N, C-alpha and C positions, 0 to 999 in steps of 0.2 A: 547688231551685238557689242559696239559699244556701248548701247542705252542700256544693256544688259547690265554690260560690268559696272554702269554706274550705278543703274540701281542695287547691283549687289553690295557694294562699297557701303550705299546710304543705309542701306539694311544692318550691314555689318558695326556702323556707326553709330545707330538706333540702338543695338543690342548692347556695344560697349557700355552708352549711357545708362541704360538701366541697370545694367551690374552695376557700377559704379554706384548710381545713387544708393540701391538696396545695399551695399557693402555701407555707405557712409550713413545708412538708417541704422543698418545689426551696430554699427559702431556706437555709436548715439545711444541704443539702446542698454547697451553694455557699461556704460558708466550713469547707475542710479542715480534721480536725484537732479541730475542735469536740465535746464529751462523749467523744474519743476518749483514751486514756492517751498521756501524753508521750510520743515517740520514744526508743527505748533509746539511749544515749551509745554512739559506736563503740568497738571495741575497742581499746585499745594494741595500737601496733605492737609485733611482737617486737625483743625487746634483739638488737643486731646485736654480734656479738665485737669486743674492739679489734682496731684493724689490725696483725696479723701474725700473730696470735695464733687465729684459726682453726683448727681441727681439734687445737690444743694440748689435750691432757687431761693427768690426773691427775698432778696438779704438786703441791708441797706448798706451805704457807707457812714459810720459815726462820725460824728464835729470834730474838729478841734479839740482836744482837754477833756473828750467826752469820758464819763464814768458811770459804770453799771452801777442801774440804780433799779429799785422795786419795780418790779410788772413787766421787765425788758426779758426779751423772748433771745435764748440763746440757744447757738448749737455748738456741742462739745463733742469733738471727733479724737479718738484713738488711736493711731494707727493701728494698723489689724488687729482692734479688739472692737469688733465691731456689738459686745456685750455691754461698753461701757461709755459707750459711745451716744448721742441721743439729742432731740432736741428738750429743755430746760427754761424755766417760768421764774427768776429770780425772786422771792416768798417777800411777805412786809417784812419780813426781820432779817432781808439784806441775803438770805444763804439759796443756795441751791444746792440739791439734792445728786448722786450719780453713784451705782452700783460702786461696791469693796469701799470708796475713798469718802461715802454718805456725807453729810453734813459737810458742807465749805464756807467761806462766807466770799460774795461776789461783790455787793454793792461796795460804793466808794472806791472800788479799782480799776485799772482799764485792760481792756480785754488783754493785753502783754501781760500786766502783773498776775492776771487770774491764770494763766497757761502757764505761768511760772508757777504759781503756787498749785496747782493740780499735776506736774510732773514732777513736782517734789514730793506731796501726798502719793502719788502713784508708785513710786519706787521702791515702797513699802510693799508694793503685791505684784510687782512688772520690771523687769529689765532694761529698762533706756527707753522708755515708753515717751512718745513724741504725739504730742497735742495742739489740737488746732482750735481758736475762739471765732467762730464767726456770730457777728450781730444780727438777729433776722429781724428785730423788730424791737426798737425804742420807744417805750410807753410811761417813761419814768420822768423825761424832761417836759415839765410841765410847768407853765403861770396861770395866775389866777385874774380873775378882774371881777370886782362886783360894785355894786350901787348904780349910780343914774345913768346904766351903758342900755344899749338894745338887747345884746344879749349876754348878759354877764353866765361867769362860768369860769372852766376850764380847758384850756387848749395848748396844744402840744407844740411844743418848741424844736422845729424839726432843723433849723437853722436860726443865722443870726434876723432878732428879731427887736424892735425900739420899742418905747413907750407907745408913740403916735401911730405905727405899725398894729400896736395888740387893739389901741380906742380904736383904732377903724377896722378890724377884722369883728371888734365886738359891737359893729353895729353904729361906732359911733356914739358921741356924748349926747342926752338927751336936752333938753330946753332949758329945765328948770337947774340943771343939776352949778354947782360951785367947781367951776373950771379952772379957778384961779389957785384950789388949793388942793388939787389931787395927790394921791399919796403914793408911794411904789415901797411896799416895805419888807424888807431881805434880810434874810438869817445870814449873818458873818459871825463867824469863829461861836457859834451857839449864841449868838445876843440880835436882839431883832432891830435894826437901823430901817429908818423912815427917809427918805426923801420926797420933797415937795416938787411937784410939776403945774406949772403956770399954764395953761391949754391955751387960754388966750395972747400971751407972749409970745407965747410959740406960734400961731397963725401970721402975730405981725413981724415976726423975726426977730423977735427979741429975744435973748438968752439961750439960744442954740444947744448948748453944752445942755441942760435939760433932759434934752429927749435921749437918755441913755440907753444902752443895750442891754434887754433883760436876762437874767440867769435862771435856769430851773429853782422852781419853788416862789419865784419871786411874787406878790401880789399888789395889785391896781386898786387901789379904793376909790372910786369916784362920786364925793357925798353930795 
């Protein structure tokens, strides 16, 4: 009888322990997130293109002091006026053509100046027009090199370039060139001005200041 009572007490203890364990587990389950890794932050929303620029690709960042010139390719965007928007090429006379506004001067202006000019002209036909100018391709910034170099011709001035850098791009000075009397011809204020570049002195690290930065339209002559 004593053994039977001991067995009953032990069984009741086991049952009580099981019930307590089940209650503990239920309590833990009722607390969402307990002992679980923190939720991952939501992924950021994808960046949206600027208004009016959706689909515009392959544009360039104009260099400092850039002025629009002939053969440059521009994208003109009128907000909410798709019929007036489009891609235009600056003509040799420096103008571009657009619906309603017709011909308008572009060469010699910065993109911001052209934007202001277009907005002022478009007010004759639209209420509060908003214009965006995007430079797609710069073809007007050319420098020229002729004479005793391996590859004479014109080169696009896409960034800062010095006399020596253009000589190197053109394949270098040829063996029998008069490299002491290279000329840089530049148009300044409607006048042709010539600078002398002594390549041999430069190689000897003399008169390094003569290696000037080129400007659009400059011509280097290697005799």
